[in-house]
N, C-alpha and C positions, 0 to 999 in steps of 0.2 A: 621509629624508623630510622635507618641508617642515614648518615649525612649525604653520602653520595647519591642514594635513591632519592632523598628529598630534593636534592639539587636537580636531579634528572626531572623530577615531576614539575618543579617550578619552571625549569627551562622550557619543558614540553608545552606548559600552560601559556608562557610568554610567547613562545613562537606561534602557536596556534592563534593567538589574539593578533599577531602581527601579519599573518598570511593574508595576502590580497588575491582577489579573485582575478584570472586571467582570462581573456577572450579566447573562446574556441569557436572554430568555423568547421561545420560539417557540410560538404557539398557532394552531390552524387546523382545517381539515376535510379529510378524503380519503374521499371518496365511493366505496364498493365495498370499502374496505378494513377494514371493521368488524372488530374482534376481532384484527386482526393487529398486529405490533410495527413501529413507526417509529423510526428511529435517525437521529441527526445525527452524521455522520462527516465527519472532517478527516484530511489527512496529517500525520502527526507530524513528517516533514521531507520535503525536496524531493529528496533523493538516493535514498533507499530507497523512498519513498512507502508506507511503513508506515502502515497505516490505524488510526485511533484513534477509537472512539466515546465522544462527549462526553455524550450522553444518549439515552435509549430510554424508550419509553412504549407502552402498548397502546392502539389506537384504539377509542374506545367505540362502543356501539351507534348513536349519533347522528352517527357519523363523525368526532367530535372528538378532539383530542389537544392536550397541552401538554408541551413540553420545556423543562427549565430547567438551565442549565449556565453555567460561568465561562469567560471568554475574555480573553485579554490583548491581543491584536492582531487587525487585519482578517485573516480566514481565508476561503479557498476552501473550500466545504463541500458535502456531499450530504445530501439528505433521502432515506433509503432505507426502502423497504417491500418485504419479501422481497428479491429480487435486483435490483428496479427502482429507479431513481435520478432525482432532480431536481438540478440544479446551481445553485448561487448563492453570493453572498459575503455574510459576515456581520460585524458590527461590535460590539465590546465595548459593554456597557450598553444595548443596544437592546432593544425589545419589539416582536416581529414578529407580524402577523396575516397568515396566508397560506392560500391555498387549492391543493390539488392536484386536478388535472382528473380526473373519473371515469374509472376504469379498471377492465378485467375482470381481477381477480387470480386467479379461480378458473378458470384454463384447464387443462381436463382432458386435453389432448392429451399423448400419450405421447412428451414431448421433453425432453432434458436442460435443467433450469431455467435454466442459464447461457446457453444458447442462445436461450431465450425472454425474457430480461431486456430491458426496455424503458426509454426515457427518459421520466420523468414530466413532465408540463407543471405548472409552478409559477407561480402568480400571488402576487405580494406586495401584499397589500391595504394595509397600513400598516406602519411601522417603518423603511422605507428612506428617512428624511427627508433625508439627505445626498445622495440620488441615486446612490449608489454603483453599484448594480446596473444603474440606467437608463443611467448614463454609460458603463459598460463594455459593456453591451449595444448601445449606439449605435455604439460604436467597433467592436465585433466585427462588427456588420452592415456597416460601411463596409469592414473589413478583408477578410471574406469575399467580398464582392462585387467588391472591387478584384483580389484574387488570382485569383478564377475568371475574370475578364475578361482578366487580363494575365499569367497564369502562364508562358506560353511566352516572352513578351517579357522577363520578369523573370529566369527561371531557366535558359532556354535560350539565348536571345539575349543576355542581360546587357545589356539595354537601360536605359542610365543615365537617359535622359529619363523613363521610366516609374517608376524607383525614386525619382528626384527629386520627381516628382509625389506619390507615395506618402508620402515624407517631409514634404513641405510640408503636406499636408493633415493629417497626423498631428500635426504641431507646432502647428498652429492649434487642433485639437482638445484637445490637452494644455494649451495656453495658456488655453483657455475654462474648464478645470476648476479648482475651487477645492481639489481633494482631491488630497493628494501621492500617495495610493495609485494613483489614476487616472493621474496624470502619469507615475508610474513604469511603469505597465502599459503604457502607450501607448509610452513611450520604448524599453522593452526588447522590445516586440512588434516596433517598428521595427528595433531591433538584430538581431533574429533574421531580418528580411527581408534586411537588408544582408549578414548572413553567409551565408545561402543564395544570395544573387545574387552573391557573391564580389566585392563592390565595393570592398573594401579589404583590406589584408594583416592578418595576425594582430597584429603589434605595434600598428597603427594601431587596430584594433578593441579591443584590450586597453587602450590608453591612454584611448580614448574613453569606454568602457563599464564598465570594471572597476577599473583602477588608481586610487589616491589617492581612494577613495571607500568607505564602508561596504558591507560585504556584506549583501545583503537576503535572509537566509536563508530567510524564510518567505514572500517575495513570488512568487507563481507565475510571472510573466513574467520577472523578473530571474533566477529559478532555471531557467526554461525555456531562456532564453538561455545561462545557464552551462553547463548540461548540454549544450547543442549545442556550444558553443565548446570545451569541454575533453573532448569525446567522444574516446576514444583518444588523447588529449594525450600522455600518458606514453610510449606505445609507437608513435606515428606522427607526431603534429603537431610536437612539439618536437624540433628538430634536435639539441639538445644532450642530451637525455634518452632518445630512442627506441632508442639502441643499448645501453642499460644491461640487464644480465642480471638481470632482476627476479626470475625463478624462484629463482636462486641467492641473491640478496640476501635474499629474504623468508624463506628458509629459515635463516638465520643469527640467533643469539640477539639481537644488537643491531640488528635489521632497521629498527626505527622510527627510531632515531637515524641510521643510515647512510642511509635513504632520504631523510630531511629535510635531510640534509647535502649528498647528491648533487643533490637538486632545486634547491638554492640557485645551482647552476651556470647555471640558466636565469634571466637577469636580469628576466624577467617575473614571476618567482614569489620576489622578494625578501621580500615581506610574509609572515610566518610564519603568520598566520591563513589567508590565501589558499592558501599551500603546502600546509597540512594538509588544506584542504578538497578541493583537486585530488587529493592523495594518497588520500583516502577514496574519492573517486569512482573514481580508478583501481583501488584494491583491490576495490571493488564491482564493477567490470567484470570483474576477473580470475576472479570466482567462476564465470564461464560458460566459462572456458577450462580443459579437462582437464588441461593442462601444470602448473597450479598446485595444489599440495595445499591442500585446505581447512583442514587443522588449522595450516598455516602462516599462512594469512590470518587465521583467527580468533585466533591468538596475537598477531599484529601489530596488529589491531583493538582487541583487548581492552586492549593497552598503550596505545593512543592514548586509548581512552576513560577511562583513569585518569590519564594524565600530561599530557595537553594543557593548555595553559594558558588555553584558551577554553571556556567553558561550552558554547557552542553546537557545538563541534567534539566535545566529549566527548559531548554528547547524540546527535549524528549517528552517532559511532563506536558507541555503545551500540545504535543501531537497526541499523547495518550488522551488529554481532555477532549480534543477534537474527535477522536475516534469514539470516546464514550458518549458524547453528545450529538454527533452527526446524525441528521435526520430523526433526532428525538424531538418530542413535542416542545415547542418554545425555541427551537434552533432555527437558524436563518435557512430558508430553502436555497438550494444551489441555483445560481443564476444560469441562464442559457440564452443564446440568440440564435435563432433559427430563420428560415426564410418561408414566407407565405405569399404566394401570388407575385413572386419577384421583388417583394418588400421584406426588410427586416422585421422579425417578430420576436420580442424579447419578454421574459418574465417581469423584468424590472419595469416595464411600460404598464403592467397591471397593478402596480403598487396602490393600495387604497381599496382594492376590491378583493373580495373572496375568490379564490381559485381552486378548482378541481383539475388535476392533472390525472391523465389516463394513458398509460403505456400499454400499446396493444399491436396486434398483427392480424392480417385478414386470414391467415392459416391457423390461427388459435381459436378453436370452437368455444371455449369458455369466453373469450374476449367478445365474440359476436353476441353471445348470449346476454353478457353484461351491458353491451350497447343498447340492446333492446330494452333492458330495465332502466338504463339512463333516460331513454326516450319517454319513459313513463314517470319521470319526475314532474312534479306539479309546475305549471307556468310560473307561479309565484317564486318558486325556488330558482328556476332557470333564469328569472329576471335579476335575481340577487347575487348569483354566483356565476362567475365566467368559467365555462366548461371547456377544456381543451384535451383533445385526444390526439396523442402523438404516435404516429405509426413508425414501427420499427421494420416494416417491409423493406426488402432490399432495393425496391424501386418505387418512386413516387406514383408512377402510372398504375401500378398494382392497386394502391389506396384509392386512386381517383376512379378507376374502373369500378371498383366494388361500391363506392359511394354513390355512383350514377343511378343505381337502382334502389337507393335508400333515401329516407327524409329524415335525417337527423339534424335538428335545429340547434347545432353549436359548432364550434370551430374544430376543424380537422387540420392537422399539419404533419407533414413527413419530416423526419429527424435528418434526412440527407446523409451526409458523411460525418455527421457529428456524433461519433460513437461515445465520446466523453460524457454525453448527457446520460447514457445507460450506466456508465461507471459512477458518475456523480449521484445518481439515484439508486445505485446498487440493484439495477433491474436485472435479475438472472432468469426470470421466467415471466409469462404473461397471463393474464393482465395484472398490472399494478396501479393502484390508486393513491393519490396523495392529495390531502386537503391542506390548503395554505390559507392564513388569515390575512387581512388587509395590510398587516405591517410586513408581510413577506415572510412569516415565521411558520414553521411545520405545526399544523394542529393534529394530524393523524398520519403515520406512515408505518407499514402500509395501511391505508384506511380500509374500511369494510368494503366488500363488493356491494354494488348498488342493489343486487338481489338478497343481501345479508345484513341491511340496516344502514347503508350509507346515508340514504335520505334523512333518516331519523338524526344521525350524527350532524349533518349539515343544518338542519332545522335548529337543533340545540345550540349549536355555535352562533347562528344568527339571533336567536332569542336572547342569548347572554349578552351578546354585542350591544343589544338595545336597552339593557338594564341600566 
């Protein structure tokens, strides 16, 4: 590695370690969302896209809210109300005044809330003094218009003239910006266009956009290009690596060390930090393939999270580990705190007891069928397991009206505005059942339906506990 490049990488590493978080304040109005929770969400990394809530607040009766949080660097973020979101970019140290366009949140149609989620319209009144959001918005308008008009010429006909035209305008727009983030945003959006247009070979693209320069771990466009470029890189793109028997290697005790050594055969992956990031992306891709045992992937990723020399790599490895184990048997069940009869009701209060969670709605016919099967559970079982049915109906009164004509001898509770519980338990359809042991760990997710063997599974868990 050349001395100037090495110095640049060392300087970048030192600076990143010295960066301190600065306070960000976001205040504004969200008409129609009075009493609801608003959240500021970012992606904790750009490989797993694990979401992290930086701040949350209840919107008051005057539609106003204030969010206060710390931020180290520019981030792409969401303002989320229920499952509806607005997208924007936020900078450390800024005080933003925003307005979310009026929206009807009380939609009483009997539809899965994920299917009804909308993009919220966000107006930044003040705080975006650098012009970050305006400049990115202007470039995105140009990009989307250009692609719409020239898609076939770029991606089907491989028209070099159109690509050159796009790149020329992009370079002019980048040169006019005083913001490094915007310049990189435009540059790497252009790189993605080049990649999809197949205008250059892999080594050429690698040299132009990745090699001998710092990895921009948290830059959305850099990492979008990175994820496209290295998609299936280990198993398809790299001529030197695609023939490796990854399933067998990952099953070995020294898999991490061996993989890193073997990957060094690819001359484009000489840089250790880049090599580890490509490895993490590959391992995360393997989770979707049945041929790979999850326990092997978890073991290798856990080792990377502890042994890598790079803080960012360890952080991403930790998130990959979380995503591989989230809701898996033995993992900690996501905690929650709801309200029942005006009093707090939390999962943590049930520690020491077996718990069966059930997510349902009154308009879901399979849900109602399974409630009747739950009613048929033996009294012995109901005495040993706390059963909680969490309604995702828009209004609590819908659940309450339904229950008036029923005699279900267990706890029912409405989720209220706590849509994060659906996200935490990855509830995309209904019903969903989750069996949790007395230590608060997942036994089965999704558990079998009551009409398909759930009672037998619970009895088995209770009998094994007694041994």
